[in-house]
N, C-alpha and C positions, 0 to 999 in steps of 0.2 A: 843109641836107644832113646835118648831124650828127643832127638829129631823126629823119630816116628811118633812119639807121644804128642809132641807139639803139632805135627801135621794132623793127627787124629783130632786133637782138641780144636784146631782151627776149623776143621770140617764140621765138627759138631756144633760149635758156636755160630759158624756161618749159616748152617741149616736152621738153627734156632732163630737167628735174625730174620731169615727169609719167612719162616712160619709166623713170626710175630708181625712182620710187615703185612703178610696176608691178612692176619686178624685185625690189624689196625685199619686196613683198607675196607675189608668186608665185614667188620664187626657188626653184630645186630644192634648194638646200642652204644651210647657214649661211654658208659663205665667200662665196657669191654675194650674199647679203643684206648682209653686211658691206661688200663692195665697192660695192654699190649705195648704201649709206648714205654711204660715203666720197665717192663721186661726187656725191651730192646735196649734201654739204658744199661741195665745190668749185664746184658750180653756184650755191649760195647766196652764196658769196663773190663770184662773178662778178656776180650780180644786185645785191649790195650796192655793188660797185664801179661798175657801170653807173648805179645810182641816184645815187651820189655825183657822177658826171660829169654826169648830167642835172640835178641840183639845184645843183651848184656848191658843195657843202659838204664840208669835210674830215672832218667827224665820221663819215661813212659809211665812209671809208677806215680810220679807226681801229677801227670796229666790224668791218670785214672782217678786219683783222689779229687781233683778239681771237677772232673766229669761226674763223680759220685755226688758231690755237693750240689752241682747244678741240677742233676737228676732228681735229688730229693726235694729241692725247692720247687721245681716244676711239677712234681707229683703232688705236692701239698697244694699248689695253686690250682691244678686241675681238679683235685678233689673238692676244694672249697668252691670252685665254680660249679661243679656238678651238684653239690648240696644246696648252695644258696643262689646261684645264678649271678653272683657278683664277687669279684676278687678283692677289691679294695672297699673297705667299709668307711 
């Protein structure tokens, strides 16, 4: 039963990644592209977590945490760039 749920979740998050990639490429503006990249980061974290559950290895959960920290920092940097046009003051 867990295998069916994992397969369904892989499909849902994979489709979400493709839709976010479409929005990141064809977004009408820069804020939409930044939001799409942030959502792609969240979907990648979810996929890493699902893969860790599927394989039964804790290493993927640590990788998901590192990816979450990197995603947060990059989102803050993108937002600062959109608002001010400069990242480092």
